[in-house]
N, CA, C and O atoms as a CHARMM CRD file, in Angstrom:
* protein
*
  272
    1    1 UNK  N     49.16000 103.05900-143.05500 PROA 1      0.00000
    2    1 UNK  CA    50.19000 102.60500-143.94700 PROA 1      0.00000
    3    1 UNK  C     51.46000 103.41400-143.68900 PROA 1      0.00000
    4    1 UNK  O     51.45400 104.64300-143.74300 PROA 1      0.00000
    5    2 UNK  N     52.53200 102.70800-143.41100 PROA 2      0.00000
    6    2 UNK  CA    53.81600 103.36600-143.22000 PROA 2      0.00000
    7    2 UNK  C     54.42900 103.72500-144.57000 PROA 2      0.00000
    8    2 UNK  O     54.14500 103.08800-145.58400 PROA 2      0.00000
    9    3 UNK  N     55.27400 104.75400-144.56600 PROA 3      0.00000
   10    3 UNK  CA    55.99300 105.08700-145.79100 PROA 3      0.00000
   11    3 UNK  C     57.35300 105.67400-145.44400 PROA 3      0.00000
   12    3 UNK  O     57.58400 106.15000-144.33200 PROA 3      0.00000
   13    4 UNK  N     58.23400 105.62700-146.41300 PROA 4      0.00000
   14    4 UNK  CA    59.59200 106.14400-146.23700 PROA 4      0.00000
   15    4 UNK  C     59.85600 107.33100-147.17400 PROA 4      0.00000
   16    4 UNK  O     60.99900 107.58700-147.55300 PROA 4      0.00000
   17    5 UNK  N     58.81000 108.03700-147.53500 PROA 5      0.00000
   18    5 UNK  CA    58.95600 109.14000-148.48300 PROA 5      0.00000
   19    5 UNK  C     59.92300 110.20100-147.97000 PROA 5      0.00000
   20    5 UNK  O     60.78000 110.66800-148.72000 PROA 5      0.00000
   21    6 UNK  N     59.79900 110.58300-146.71600 PROA 6      0.00000
   22    6 UNK  CA    60.67200 111.63200-146.18000 PROA 6      0.00000
   23    6 UNK  C     62.13900 111.22000-146.27400 PROA 6      0.00000
   24    6 UNK  O     62.98600 112.02900-146.65200 PROA 6      0.00000
   25    7 UNK  N     62.44000 109.98400-145.93800 PROA 7      0.00000
   26    7 UNK  CA    63.81000 109.46400-145.99700 PROA 7      0.00000
   27    7 UNK  C     64.30700 109.45200-147.44500 PROA 7      0.00000
   28    7 UNK  O     65.41200 109.91200-147.73000 PROA 7      0.00000
   29    8 UNK  N     63.49500 108.93100-148.34300 PROA 8      0.00000
   30    8 UNK  CA    63.89400 108.84900-149.74800 PROA 8      0.00000
   31    8 UNK  C     64.01800 110.23600-150.37600 PROA 8      0.00000
   32    8 UNK  O     64.88300 110.46300-151.22200 PROA 8      0.00000
   33    9 UNK  N     63.16400 111.14900-149.96500 PROA 9      0.00000
   34    9 UNK  CA    63.26700 112.54100-150.43800 PROA 9      0.00000
   35    9 UNK  C     64.62200 113.11400-150.06300 PROA 9      0.00000
   36    9 UNK  O     65.28900 113.75000-150.88000 PROA 9      0.00000
   37   10 UNK  N     65.02600 112.88200-148.81100 PROA 10     0.00000
   38   10 UNK  CA    66.31900 113.38100-148.32900 PROA 10     0.00000
   39   10 UNK  C     67.46500 112.75200-149.11900 PROA 10     0.00000
   40   10 UNK  O     68.41800 113.44000-149.48700 PROA 10     0.00000
   41   11 UNK  N     67.37600 111.45700-149.37900 PROA 11     0.00000
   42   11 UNK  CA    68.41600 110.77200-150.16000 PROA 11     0.00000
   43   11 UNK  C     68.55800 111.36200-151.55900 PROA 11     0.00000
   44   11 UNK  O     69.64300 111.36900-152.14000 PROA 11     0.00000
   45   12 UNK  N     67.45000 111.85200-152.08400 PROA 12     0.00000
   46   12 UNK  CA    67.44200 112.42100-153.43000 PROA 12     0.00000
   47   12 UNK  C     67.55300 113.94600-153.42800 PROA 12     0.00000
   48   12 UNK  O     67.41900 114.58900-154.46900 PROA 12     0.00000
   49   13 UNK  N     67.79800 114.50900-152.26000 PROA 13     0.00000
   50   13 UNK  CA    67.93200 115.97000-152.09700 PROA 13     0.00000
   51   13 UNK  C     66.74700 116.73500-152.67500 PROA 13     0.00000
   52   13 UNK  O     66.91600 117.72100-153.39300 PROA 13     0.00000
   53   14 UNK  N     65.55400 116.26600-152.35200 PROA 14     0.00000
   54   14 UNK  CA    64.32900 116.90500-152.83300 PROA 14     0.00000
   55   14 UNK  C     63.54200 117.47600-151.66300 PROA 14     0.00000
   56   14 UNK  O     63.41300 116.83100-150.62300 PROA 14     0.00000
   57   15 UNK  N     63.02200 118.67200-151.82800 PROA 15     0.00000
   58   15 UNK  CA    62.10100 119.23200-150.84300 PROA 15     0.00000
   59   15 UNK  C     60.71300 118.66900-151.11200 PROA 15     0.00000
   60   15 UNK  O     60.48800 118.02800-152.13900 PROA 15     0.00000
   61   16 UNK  N     59.79500 118.90400-150.20300 PROA 16     0.00000
   62   16 UNK  CA    58.40900 118.49300-150.45700 PROA 16     0.00000
   63   16 UNK  C     57.89000 119.16400-151.71400 PROA 16     0.00000
   64   16 UNK  O     57.19600 118.53600-152.51400 PROA 16     0.00000
   65   17 UNK  N     58.21700 120.42400-151.89200 PROA 17     0.00000
   66   17 UNK  CA    57.76100 121.17100-153.07400 PROA 17     0.00000
   67   17 UNK  C     58.34500 120.60200-154.34800 PROA 17     0.00000
   68   17 UNK  O     57.64400 120.47500-155.35200 PROA 17     0.00000
   69   18 UNK  N     59.63900 120.25300-154.31900 PROA 18     0.00000
   70   18 UNK  CA    60.28700 119.66600-155.49500 PROA 18     0.00000
   71   18 UNK  C     59.59900 118.37100-155.90200 PROA 18     0.00000
   72   18 UNK  O     59.26900 118.17100-157.07100 PROA 18     0.00000
   73   19 UNK  N     59.38800 117.50000-154.93300 PROA 19     0.00000
   74   19 UNK  CA    58.75300 116.21000-155.21100 PROA 19     0.00000
   75   19 UNK  C     57.32800 116.41000-155.70400 PROA 19     0.00000
   76   19 UNK  O     56.89700 115.76200-156.65800 PROA 19     0.00000
   77   20 UNK  N     56.60600 117.30200-155.05600 PROA 20     0.00000
   78   20 UNK  CA    55.22100 117.57400-155.45600 PROA 20     0.00000
   79   20 UNK  C     55.14600 118.02500-156.91300 PROA 20     0.00000
   80   20 UNK  O     54.28900 117.56800-157.66900 PROA 20     0.00000
   81   21 UNK  N     56.03800 118.91200-157.29300 PROA 21     0.00000
   82   21 UNK  CA    56.04900 119.41200-158.67000 PROA 21     0.00000
   83   21 UNK  C     56.32500 118.28200-159.65700 PROA 21     0.00000
   84   21 UNK  O     55.69600 118.21600-160.71400 PROA 21     0.00000
   85   22 UNK  N     57.25400 117.39800-159.32400 PROA 22     0.00000
   86   22 UNK  CA    57.62700 116.31000-160.22300 PROA 22     0.00000
   87   22 UNK  C     56.49100 115.31100-160.43900 PROA 22     0.00000
   88   22 UNK  O     56.37800 114.72600-161.51600 PROA 22     0.00000
   89   23 UNK  N     55.65100 115.11200-159.42300 PROA 23     0.00000
   90   23 UNK  CA    54.55600 114.14000-159.55900 PROA 23     0.00000
   91   23 UNK  C     53.19800 114.79200-159.82200 PROA 23     0.00000
   92   23 UNK  O     52.19900 114.09800-160.01300 PROA 23     0.00000
   93   24 UNK  N     53.16600 116.11900-159.83200 PROA 24     0.00000
   94   24 UNK  CA    51.93100 116.81400-160.19200 PROA 24     0.00000
   95   24 UNK  C     50.90300 116.94300-159.09500 PROA 24     0.00000
   96   24 UNK  O     49.70100 116.89800-159.35600 PROA 24     0.00000
   97   25 UNK  N     51.37100 117.10500-157.85100 PROA 25     0.00000
   98   25 UNK  CA    50.45400 117.33800-156.73500 PROA 25     0.00000
   99   25 UNK  C     50.94200 118.56100-155.95700 PROA 25     0.00000
  100   25 UNK  O     51.95400 119.16700-156.30900 PROA 25     0.00000
  101   26 UNK  N     50.21800 118.91500-154.90200 PROA 26     0.00000
  102   26 UNK  CA    50.63600 120.05100-154.08500 PROA 26     0.00000
  103   26 UNK  C     51.62900 119.60000-153.01400 PROA 26     0.00000
  104   26 UNK  O     51.72300 118.41300-152.70000 PROA 26     0.00000
  105   27 UNK  N     52.36000 120.55300-152.46600 PROA 27     0.00000
  106   27 UNK  CA    53.26500 120.26200-151.36400 PROA 27     0.00000
  107   27 UNK  C     52.48800 119.71600-150.17700 PROA 27     0.00000
  108   27 UNK  O     52.97500 118.85100-149.44800 PROA 27     0.00000
  109   28 UNK  N     51.27500 120.22900-149.98900 PROA 28     0.00000
  110   28 UNK  CA    50.44200 119.76600-148.88000 PROA 28     0.00000
  111   28 UNK  C     50.09900 118.27900-149.01800 PROA 28     0.00000
  112   28 UNK  O     49.97800 117.57300-148.01700 PROA 28     0.00000
  113   29 UNK  N     49.94500 117.81100-150.24900 PROA 29     0.00000
  114   29 UNK  CA    49.66000 116.39400-150.47900 PROA 29     0.00000
  115   29 UNK  C     50.85100 115.54700-150.04900 PROA 29     0.00000
  116   29 UNK  O     50.67700 114.51400-149.40300 PROA 29     0.00000
  117   30 UNK  N     52.05200 115.97500-150.40000 PROA 30     0.00000
  118   30 UNK  CA    53.25200 115.23800-149.99100 PROA 30     0.00000
  119   30 UNK  C     53.34700 115.21600-148.46400 PROA 30     0.00000
  120   30 UNK  O     53.64500 114.17900-147.87200 PROA 30     0.00000
  121   31 UNK  N     53.09500 116.36000-147.83000 PROA 31     0.00000
  122   31 UNK  CA    53.11400 116.44000-146.36500 PROA 31     0.00000
  123   31 UNK  C     52.08200 115.46500-145.77000 PROA 31     0.00000
  124   31 UNK  O     52.38100 114.74000-144.82100 PROA 31     0.00000
  125   32 UNK  N     50.88100 115.45700-146.33200 PROA 32     0.00000
  126   32 UNK  CA    49.80700 114.58900-145.82200 PROA 32     0.00000
  127   32 UNK  C     50.16700 113.11000-145.96800 PROA 32     0.00000
  128   32 UNK  O     49.84000 112.30900-145.09200 PROA 32     0.00000
  129   33 UNK  N     50.83200 112.74000-147.05600 PROA 33     0.00000
  130   33 UNK  CA    51.26800 111.35000-147.23300 PROA 33     0.00000
  131   33 UNK  C     52.35000 111.01300-146.21500 PROA 33     0.00000
  132   33 UNK  O     52.29500 109.96900-145.56600 PROA 33     0.00000
  133   34 UNK  N     53.33000 111.89500-146.07600 PROA 34     0.00000
  134   34 UNK  CA    54.43300 111.65500-145.14300 PROA 34     0.00000
  135   34 UNK  C     53.95000 111.49800-143.70600 PROA 34     0.00000
  136   34 UNK  O     54.51800 110.71700-142.94300 PROA 34     0.00000
  137   35 UNK  N     52.91400 112.23000-143.33500 PROA 35     0.00000
  138   35 UNK  CA    52.39800 112.16900-141.96300 PROA 35     0.00000
  139   35 UNK  C     51.24800 111.17200-141.80800 PROA 35     0.00000
  140   35 UNK  O     50.55800 111.16200-140.78900 PROA 35     0.00000
  141   36 UNK  N     51.05100 110.34300-142.81900 PROA 36     0.00000
  142   36 UNK  CA    50.04700 109.27300-142.80500 PROA 36     0.00000
  143   36 UNK  C     48.61400 109.78800-142.68200 PROA 36     0.00000
  144   36 UNK  O     47.73700 109.08600-142.17800 PROA 36     0.00000
  145   37 UNK  N     48.38600 111.00200-143.14100 PROA 37     0.00000
  146   37 UNK  CA    47.02000 111.55300-143.13200 PROA 37     0.00000
  147   37 UNK  C     46.30000 111.27300-144.44000 PROA 37     0.00000
  148   37 UNK  O     45.08200 111.42800-144.53000 PROA 37     0.00000
  149   38 UNK  N     47.05600 110.85900-145.46000 PROA 38     0.00000
  150   38 UNK  CA    46.48900 110.61000-146.77500 PROA 38     0.00000
  151   38 UNK  C     47.18900 109.41300-147.39700 PROA 38     0.00000
  152   38 UNK  O     48.41700 109.33200-147.38900 PROA 38     0.00000
  153   39 UNK  N     46.40800 108.48500-147.93500 PROA 39     0.00000
  154   39 UNK  CA    46.96400 107.33500-148.64400 PROA 39     0.00000
  155   39 UNK  C     46.84100 107.63000-150.14100 PROA 39     0.00000
  156   39 UNK  O     45.73900 107.85600-150.64100 PROA 39     0.00000
  157   40 UNK  N     47.96100 107.62700-150.84800 PROA 40     0.00000
  158   40 UNK  CA    47.92500 107.99800-152.26700 PROA 40     0.00000
  159   40 UNK  C     47.26900 106.93000-153.12700 PROA 40     0.00000
  160   40 UNK  O     47.17800 105.76200-152.74700 PROA 40     0.00000
  161   41 UNK  N     46.82000 107.35900-154.28600 PROA 41     0.00000
  162   41 UNK  CA    46.29300 106.41400-155.26700 PROA 41     0.00000
  163   41 UNK  C     47.43600 105.52700-155.75600 PROA 41     0.00000
  164   41 UNK  O     48.60900 105.83200-155.54100 PROA 41     0.00000
  165   42 UNK  N     47.08400 104.45400-156.39900 PROA 42     0.00000
  166   42 UNK  CA    48.10100 103.55200-156.95400 PROA 42     0.00000
  167   42 UNK  C     48.97400 104.28800-157.95900 PROA 42     0.00000
  168   42 UNK  O     50.19300 104.12100-157.96400 PROA 42     0.00000
  169   43 UNK  N     48.36300 105.08800-158.79600 PROA 43     0.00000
  170   43 UNK  CA    49.11400 105.84000-159.80800 PROA 43     0.00000
  171   43 UNK  C     50.10600 106.78600-159.13200 PROA 43     0.00000
  172   43 UNK  O     51.26800 106.84500-159.53400 PROA 43     0.00000
  173   44 UNK  N     49.67300 107.51500-158.12600 PROA 44     0.00000
  174   44 UNK  CA    50.55800 108.43700-157.43100 PROA 44     0.00000
  175   44 UNK  C     51.66800 107.67600-156.71100 PROA 44     0.00000
  176   44 UNK  O     52.81200 108.13200-156.70100 PROA 44     0.00000
  177   45 UNK  N     51.36100 106.54300-156.11700 PROA 45     0.00000
  178   45 UNK  CA    52.37500 105.74200-155.43800 PROA 45     0.00000
  179   45 UNK  C     53.46700 105.31000-156.42000 PROA 45     0.00000
  180   45 UNK  O     54.65300 105.35700-156.09200 PROA 45     0.00000
  181   46 UNK  N     53.07000 104.89400-157.61700 PROA 46     0.00000
  182   46 UNK  CA    54.04800 104.48800-158.62700 PROA 46     0.00000
  183   46 UNK  C     54.87100 105.68300-159.11500 PROA 46     0.00000
  184   46 UNK  O     56.07200 105.54900-159.35200 PROA 46     0.00000
  185   47 UNK  N     54.24300 106.83500-159.26400 PROA 47     0.00000
  186   47 UNK  CA    54.97800 108.03900-159.66700 PROA 47     0.00000
  187   47 UNK  C     56.01800 108.40100-158.61900 PROA 47     0.00000
  188   47 UNK  O     57.16700 108.69500-158.94900 PROA 47     0.00000
  189   48 UNK  N     55.60800 108.37700-157.34600 PROA 48     0.00000
  190   48 UNK  CA    56.52500 108.69500-156.26200 PROA 48     0.00000
  191   48 UNK  C     57.71700 107.73300-156.25700 PROA 48     0.00000
  192   48 UNK  O     58.86600 108.15400-156.12300 PROA 48     0.00000
  193   49 UNK  N     57.42900 106.45400-156.40100 PROA 49     0.00000
  194   49 UNK  CA    58.49700 105.44800-156.40100 PROA 49     0.00000
  195   49 UNK  C     59.46100 105.67200-157.56100 PROA 49     0.00000
  196   49 UNK  O     60.67600 105.56500-157.39300 PROA 49     0.00000
  197   50 UNK  N     58.93000 105.97700-158.71500 PROA 50     0.00000
  198   50 UNK  CA    59.78700 106.19700-159.88800 PROA 50     0.00000
  199   50 UNK  C     60.69800 107.40400-159.68000 PROA 50     0.00000
  200   50 UNK  O     61.89800 107.32400-159.94500 PROA 50     0.00000
  201   51 UNK  N     60.14400 108.51600-159.21100 PROA 51     0.00000
  202   51 UNK  CA    60.93200 109.73000-158.98400 PROA 51     0.00000
  203   51 UNK  C     61.97800 109.48900-157.89600 PROA 51     0.00000
  204   51 UNK  O     63.10100 109.98300-157.99200 PROA 51     0.00000
  205   52 UNK  N     61.61000 108.72800-156.85900 PROA 52     0.00000
  206   52 UNK  CA    62.51600 108.47900-155.74000 PROA 52     0.00000
  207   52 UNK  C     63.43800 107.28500-155.99000 PROA 52     0.00000
  208   52 UNK  O     64.27600 106.96100-155.14900 PROA 52     0.00000
  209   53 UNK  N     63.28500 106.63400-157.14100 PROA 53     0.00000
  210   53 UNK  CA    64.17400 105.54100-157.57500 PROA 53     0.00000
  211   53 UNK  C     64.15300 104.34100-156.64000 PROA 53     0.00000
  212   53 UNK  O     65.19100 103.76100-156.32100 PROA 53     0.00000
  213   54 UNK  N     62.94400 103.98200-156.20700 PROA 54     0.00000
  214   54 UNK  CA    62.75200 102.78900-155.37700 PROA 54     0.00000
  215   54 UNK  C     61.51300 102.04900-155.86200 PROA 54     0.00000
  216   54 UNK  O     60.72900 102.58500-156.64600 PROA 54     0.00000
  217   55 UNK  N     61.34000 100.83200-155.39800 PROA 55     0.00000
  218   55 UNK  CA    60.13200 100.06800-155.69100 PROA 55     0.00000
  219   55 UNK  C     59.00400 100.56000-154.78800 PROA 55     0.00000
  220   55 UNK  O     59.25700 101.04600-153.68600 PROA 55     0.00000
  221   56 UNK  N     57.77600 100.43700-155.24400 PROA 56     0.00000
  222   56 UNK  CA    56.61800 100.85500-154.44300 PROA 56     0.00000
  223   56 UNK  C     56.63200 100.13800-153.09200 PROA 56     0.00000
  224   56 UNK  O     56.32500 100.73800-152.06200 PROA 56     0.00000
  225   57 UNK  N     56.98500  98.86400-153.10400 PROA 57     0.00000
  226   57 UNK  CA    56.99700  98.08800-151.85200 PROA 57     0.00000
  227   57 UNK  C     58.09100  98.55500-150.88900 PROA 57     0.00000
  228   57 UNK  O     58.01900  98.26200-149.69600 PROA 57     0.00000
  229   58 UNK  N     59.09500  99.27200-151.38000 PROA 58     0.00000
  230   58 UNK  CA    60.11300  99.84400-150.50600 PROA 58     0.00000
  231   58 UNK  C     59.63600 101.17100-149.91800 PROA 58     0.00000
  232   58 UNK  O     60.10200 101.59700-148.86100 PROA 58     0.00000
  233   59 UNK  N     58.70800 101.81300-150.61100 PROA 59     0.00000
  234   59 UNK  CA    58.22000 103.13200-150.21600 PROA 59     0.00000
  235   59 UNK  C     57.03500 103.04500-149.26100 PROA 59     0.00000
  236   59 UNK  O     56.88700 103.88600-148.37500 PROA 59     0.00000
  237   60 UNK  N     56.19800 102.03600-149.43700 PROA 60     0.00000
  238   60 UNK  CA    54.98500 101.87400-148.63300 PROA 60     0.00000
  239   60 UNK  C     54.92400 100.48600-148.02000 PROA 60     0.00000
  240   60 UNK  O     55.30000  99.49500-148.64600 PROA 60     0.00000
  241   61 UNK  N     54.43700 100.43300-146.77000 PROA 61     0.00000
  242   61 UNK  CA    54.30400  99.15500-146.07300 PROA 61     0.00000
  243   61 UNK  C     53.00000  99.15800-145.27500 PROA 61     0.00000
  244   61 UNK  O     52.70300 100.11300-144.55700 PROA 61     0.00000
  245   62 UNK  N     52.23600  98.09100-145.40700 PROA 62     0.00000
  246   62 UNK  CA    50.99900  97.97600-144.64900 PROA 62     0.00000
  247   62 UNK  C     51.28700  97.79300-143.17400 PROA 62     0.00000
  248   62 UNK  O     52.25900  97.13900-142.79500 PROA 62     0.00000
  249   63 UNK  N     50.44100  98.37200-142.35100 PROA 63     0.00000
  250   63 UNK  CA    50.49900  98.16700-140.91000 PROA 63     0.00000
  251   63 UNK  C     49.43700  97.14000-140.53400 PROA 63     0.00000
  252   63 UNK  O     48.52900  96.86000-141.31700 PROA 63     0.00000
  253   64 UNK  N     49.55400  96.58500-139.34300 PROA 64     0.00000
  254   64 UNK  CA    48.60100  95.56000-138.88600 PROA 64     0.00000
  255   64 UNK  C     47.16000  96.05300-138.99100 PROA 64     0.00000
  256   64 UNK  O     46.27700  95.31200-139.42500 PROA 64     0.00000
  257   65 UNK  N     46.92300  97.30300-138.59300 PROA 65     0.00000
  258   65 UNK  CA    45.54200  97.82800-138.60800 PROA 65     0.00000
  259   65 UNK  C     44.97600  98.00200-140.01400 PROA 65     0.00000
  260   65 UNK  O     43.76300  98.12600-140.18000 PROA 65     0.00000
  261   66 UNK  N     45.84200  98.01100-141.02800 PROA 66     0.00000
  262   66 UNK  CA    45.36000  98.11600-142.41200 PROA 66     0.00000
  263   66 UNK  C     44.62700  96.85300-142.84800 PROA 66     0.00000
  264   66 UNK  O     43.88300  96.87400-143.82800 PROA 66     0.00000
  265   67 UNK  N     44.83200  95.76600-142.13400 PROA 67     0.00000
  266   67 UNK  CA    44.18600  94.49800-142.47600 PROA 67     0.00000
  267   67 UNK  C     42.79400  94.38800-141.85000 PROA 67     0.00000
  268   67 UNK  O     42.03200  93.49200-142.21500 PROA 67     0.00000
  269   68 UNK  N     42.45100  95.26500-140.92900 PROA 68     0.00000
  270   68 UNK  CA    41.13900  95.20000-140.25800 PROA 68     0.00000
  271   68 UNK  C     40.03000  95.73300-141.12700 PROA 68     0.00000
  272   68 UNK  O     38.87200  95.74800-140.71000 PROA 68     0.00000
């Protein structure tokens, strides 16, 4: 699953630590999501979108292999 968290974080002048604190996870979790090593829960995805002021569908996009 692709995501634009790093880009949106930059637009909002947030570090990984700042974003992690706002959504209640560790900085490592934000790093893992950004590098596609971890797919967040629906609740976390909505929290991230709200903090970053975008729709969930703007933040996350399925890749072809996600359909397999």
